[in-house]
C-alpha positions as CSV (number, residue, x, y, z in Angstrom):
1,M,-19.6,-3.4,-34.2
2,N,-19.5,0.2,-35.3
3,R,-16.5,1.9,-37.0
4,D,-15.3,3.4,-33.7
5,T,-14.9,-0.1,-32.2
6,P,-11.5,-1.7,-32.9
7,L,-11.4,-5.0,-34.7
8,P,-10.7,-7.9,-32.3
9,R,-7.0,-8.7,-32.2
10,G,-7.7,-12.3,-31.2
11,V,-6.4,-15.2,-33.3
12,L,-7.2,-18.9,-32.8
13,V,-4.3,-21.0,-34.1
14,V,-5.4,-24.5,-35.1
15,R,-2.6,-27.0,-35.6
16,P,-0.7,-29.8,-33.7
17,E,2.3,-29.4,-31.5
18,P,5.1,-28.5,-31.7
19,G,4.0,-25.8,-34.2
20,L,1.1,-24.7,-32.2
21,T,3.0,-23.2,-29.3
22,E,5.7,-21.8,-31.7
23,T,3.1,-20.0,-33.8
24,C,1.2,-18.6,-30.8
25,E,4.4,-17.2,-29.4
26,M,5.3,-15.6,-32.7
27,L,1.9,-14.0,-33.1
28,E,1.9,-12.6,-29.6
29,Q,5.2,-10.9,-30.4
30,L,3.6,-9.4,-33.4
31,G,0.8,-7.8,-31.3
32,W,-1.9,-10.4,-31.6
33,H,-3.8,-12.1,-28.8
34,C,-3.7,-15.8,-29.3
35,W,-5.6,-18.9,-28.3
36,G,-4.7,-22.4,-29.5
37,M,-6.4,-25.6,-30.5
38,E,-4.3,-28.7,-30.6
39,S,-6.2,-30.1,-33.5
40,L,-4.6,-33.5,-33.8
41,V,-3.5,-35.8,-31.0
42,I,-0.2,-37.3,-32.2
43,A,1.1,-40.7,-31.1
44,P,4.7,-41.2,-32.3
45,R,6.1,-44.6,-33.1
46,T,9.5,-46.0,-32.3
47,L,11.0,-47.8,-35.3
48,P,13.7,-50.4,-35.4
49,T,17.0,-49.4,-36.9
50,Q,16.8,-49.0,-40.7
51,R,19.9,-50.0,-42.5
52,G,21.2,-49.8,-46.1
53,I,19.4,-46.6,-47.0
54,A,20.7,-43.7,-49.1
55,G,18.6,-41.0,-47.4
56,V,15.4,-40.2,-45.4
57,L,12.4,-38.3,-46.5
58,I,10.1,-36.7,-43.9
59,T,6.8,-35.0,-44.7
60,S,6.1,-33.6,-41.2
61,S,7.9,-32.6,-38.0
62,Q,5.8,-35.3,-36.3
63,S,8.1,-37.9,-37.9
64,I,11.2,-36.6,-36.0
65,P,10.9,-39.0,-33.0
66,A,10.8,-42.0,-35.3
67,L,13.6,-40.5,-37.4
68,C,15.8,-40.3,-34.3
69,S,15.2,-43.9,-33.4
70,A,15.5,-45.3,-36.9
71,V,18.7,-43.9,-38.4
72,A,22.2,-42.6,-37.6
73,H,22.7,-38.8,-37.5
74,D,25.0,-38.8,-40.5
75,I,22.3,-39.9,-42.9
76,T,21.1,-37.1,-45.2
77,V,17.5,-36.0,-44.5
78,Y,15.2,-34.4,-47.0
79,A,12.5,-32.4,-45.3
80,V,9.3,-31.1,-46.8
81,G,9.7,-27.6,-45.5
82,D,12.0,-25.1,-43.7
83,A,10.5,-25.4,-40.3
84,T,10.7,-29.2,-40.3
85,A,14.3,-29.0,-41.6
86,D,15.2,-26.6,-38.7
87,R,13.7,-29.0,-36.2
88,V,15.7,-31.9,-37.6
89,K,18.9,-30.0,-37.5
90,K,18.3,-29.3,-33.8
91,Q,18.3,-33.0,-33.2
92,G,21.9,-33.2,-34.4
93,F,21.5,-34.4,-38.0
94,Q,24.4,-33.2,-40.0
95,T,23.0,-32.9,-43.5
96,V,19.4,-31.7,-43.8
97,I,18.0,-30.4,-47.1
98,S,14.6,-28.6,-47.3
99,A,12.2,-28.7,-50.2
100,S,10.6,-25.5,-49.0
101,G,7.2,-26.6,-50.0
102,N,4.9,-29.6,-50.1
103,A,5.2,-33.3,-51.0
104,A,5.3,-32.5,-54.7
105,K,8.3,-30.2,-54.1
106,L,9.9,-32.9,-52.0
107,A,9.6,-35.3,-54.9
108,E,11.2,-32.8,-57.2
109,L,14.0,-32.2,-54.8
110,V,14.8,-36.0,-54.6
111,T,14.7,-36.5,-58.4
112,E,17.1,-33.5,-58.8
113,R,19.5,-34.5,-56.1
114,L,19.5,-38.3,-56.3
115,S,19.2,-41.2,-58.8
116,P,17.6,-44.5,-58.3
117,A,21.0,-46.1,-58.3
118,S,21.8,-44.2,-55.1
119,G,20.0,-46.9,-53.1
120,P,16.7,-47.2,-51.2
121,L,15.1,-44.2,-49.6
122,L,13.3,-44.3,-46.2
123,L,10.0,-42.3,-46.2
124,L,8.6,-41.5,-42.8
125,S,5.1,-40.2,-42.7
126,G,1.7,-40.4,-40.9
127,E,-0.5,-43.5,-41.1
128,H,-2.4,-42.4,-44.1
129,Q,0.1,-40.0,-45.6
130,G,3.0,-40.3,-48.0
131,V,1.4,-42.8,-50.2
132,D,1.2,-40.5,-53.3
133,L,4.8,-39.3,-52.7
134,A,6.0,-42.9,-52.5
135,G,4.1,-43.7,-55.7
136,T,5.5,-40.7,-57.6
137,L,9.1,-41.6,-56.7
138,R,8.6,-45.3,-57.5
139,T,7.3,-44.4,-60.9
140,S,10.6,-42.5,-61.4
141,G,12.5,-45.7,-60.5
142,F,13.3,-45.1,-56.8
143,R,13.1,-47.8,-54.2
144,I,11.0,-46.4,-51.4
145,R,10.8,-48.0,-47.9
146,R,7.7,-46.3,-46.4
147,R,7.3,-46.6,-42.7
148,V,4.5,-45.1,-40.5
149,A,6.2,-42.7,-38.1
150,Y,3.1,-41.6,-36.1
151,T,-0.6,-41.9,-35.9
152,T,-3.1,-39.1,-35.5
153,A,-6.6,-38.7,-34.0
154,P,-8.6,-35.5,-34.4
155,A,-9.4,-33.4,-31.3
156,T,-13.1,-33.5,-30.6
157,T,-13.7,-30.3,-28.6
158,L,-12.5,-26.7,-28.6
159,P,-10.4,-25.7,-25.5
160,S,-12.6,-24.0,-22.9
161,D,-10.7,-20.7,-23.0
162,A,-10.9,-20.5,-26.8
163,L,-14.6,-21.3,-26.8
164,S,-15.2,-18.5,-24.2
165,A,-13.2,-16.1,-26.4
166,L,-15.2,-17.0,-29.5
167,R,-18.5,-16.5,-27.7
168,E,-17.4,-13.1,-26.3
169,G,-16.3,-11.9,-29.7
170,Q,-12.6,-11.7,-28.8
171,I,-11.5,-13.9,-31.7
172,A,-12.0,-12.6,-35.3
173,T,-9.5,-14.8,-37.1
174,V,-8.7,-18.5,-37.2
175,M,-5.4,-19.8,-38.7
176,V,-5.5,-23.4,-39.9
177,F,-2.5,-25.3,-41.0
178,S,-3.8,-28.5,-42.6
179,A,-7.0,-30.0,-44.1
180,A,-7.1,-32.5,-41.2
181,S,-6.9,-29.6,-38.7
182,A,-9.7,-27.9,-40.5
183,R,-11.9,-30.9,-40.3
184,A,-11.2,-31.2,-36.6
185,F,-11.9,-27.5,-35.9
186,C,-15.1,-27.5,-38.0
187,A,-16.5,-30.6,-36.3
188,A,-15.7,-29.2,-32.8
189,L,-17.1,-25.8,-33.7
190,A,-20.3,-27.3,-34.9
191,Q,-21.0,-28.8,-31.5
192,T,-20.7,-25.4,-29.8
193,G,-23.5,-23.5,-31.5
194,C,-21.2,-20.7,-32.3
195,A,-21.8,-19.1,-35.7
196,A,-18.9,-19.6,-38.2
197,G,-20.0,-17.0,-40.7
198,S,-18.4,-14.0,-39.0
199,L,-15.0,-15.5,-38.7
200,R,-12.1,-14.8,-41.0
201,A,-10.0,-17.8,-41.7
202,I,-6.4,-18.1,-43.0
203,A,-5.8,-21.5,-44.7
204,I,-2.4,-23.0,-45.6
205,S,-3.7,-24.7,-48.7
206,Q,-6.6,-25.1,-51.1
207,N,-7.7,-28.3,-49.5
208,T,-7.7,-26.6,-46.1
209,M,-9.7,-23.7,-47.6
210,K,-12.3,-26.2,-49.0
211,E,-12.8,-27.8,-45.6
212,L,-13.3,-24.4,-43.9
213,R,-15.8,-23.3,-46.5
214,K,-17.9,-26.4,-45.8
215,A,-18.4,-25.1,-42.2
216,G,-19.9,-21.9,-43.5
217,I,-16.9,-19.6,-43.0
218,Q,-17.4,-16.9,-45.6
219,T,-14.0,-15.2,-45.6
220,V,-11.2,-17.7,-46.2
221,L,-7.8,-16.4,-47.4
222,T,-5.4,-19.0,-48.7
223,A,-1.7,-18.7,-48.4
224,Q,0.3,-18.4,-51.6
225,S,2.7,-21.1,-50.5
226,P,2.4,-23.6,-47.6
227,D,4.7,-21.9,-45.1
228,M,4.6,-19.5,-42.2
229,A,5.7,-16.4,-44.1
230,A,2.8,-16.8,-46.5
231,M,0.4,-17.4,-43.7
232,L,1.6,-14.2,-41.9
233,D,1.2,-12.3,-45.2
234,R,-2.4,-13.3,-45.4
235,L,-3.0,-12.5,-41.7
236,G,-1.6,-9.0,-42.1
237,P,-0.6,-6.6,-39.3
238,A,-2.3,-6.7,-35.9
239,P,-5.0,-4.0,-35.6
240,S,-4.0,-1.1,-33.4
241,P,-5.4,-0.9,-30.0
242,S,-8.3,1.6,-29.6
243,S,-7.5,5.1,-28.5
244,H,-10.1,7.1,-26.7
């Protein structure tokens, strides 16, 4: 590619739904051409009604179906981030408080807002997630009722349209929104024979960055905070179309 050739404006977004479609639509509006890989197959669980709790903690939007089945809408919900909080509000929950960060920030929020005397807290998370958060809060004296809200399985292949775009050089950047998504993407990419070294990756966390580097991606930019604004800041503006 010489200096007269415009940089590819293609971005591959790697994350589960519902964030995948939302992110692709946002990037298209910003001038990027988007492809998506639904990196994790989510299987929500329906929980029995949970009674006698002082509040609910959720670490992912994937917990929302279980949340809706498990508690009344007047229970206070503490969400890990702003996007998750917004989705909970759209389900009709009256009081939703965002930690605007990660699980550590959520633990800080709970200890600031509540005391162990408030009563048990329901923690909804994925099958192998939320354990450290529960342990941290229990160490502070909180009673935590952890329930598995969903299970996940990694996708095993790249979508055919994304694979074609990669092979044709239309995609220069891949945005990856979790370490689990990074592992799924890297495993799928390895099966295709496509070289990873020329890709630029945007990682939402240090753990995500480490997984991407294992695949041989040379340029990995890590978001300053685990949110969409920081991911967009790392992505930068869409390259201008070529003018001849």
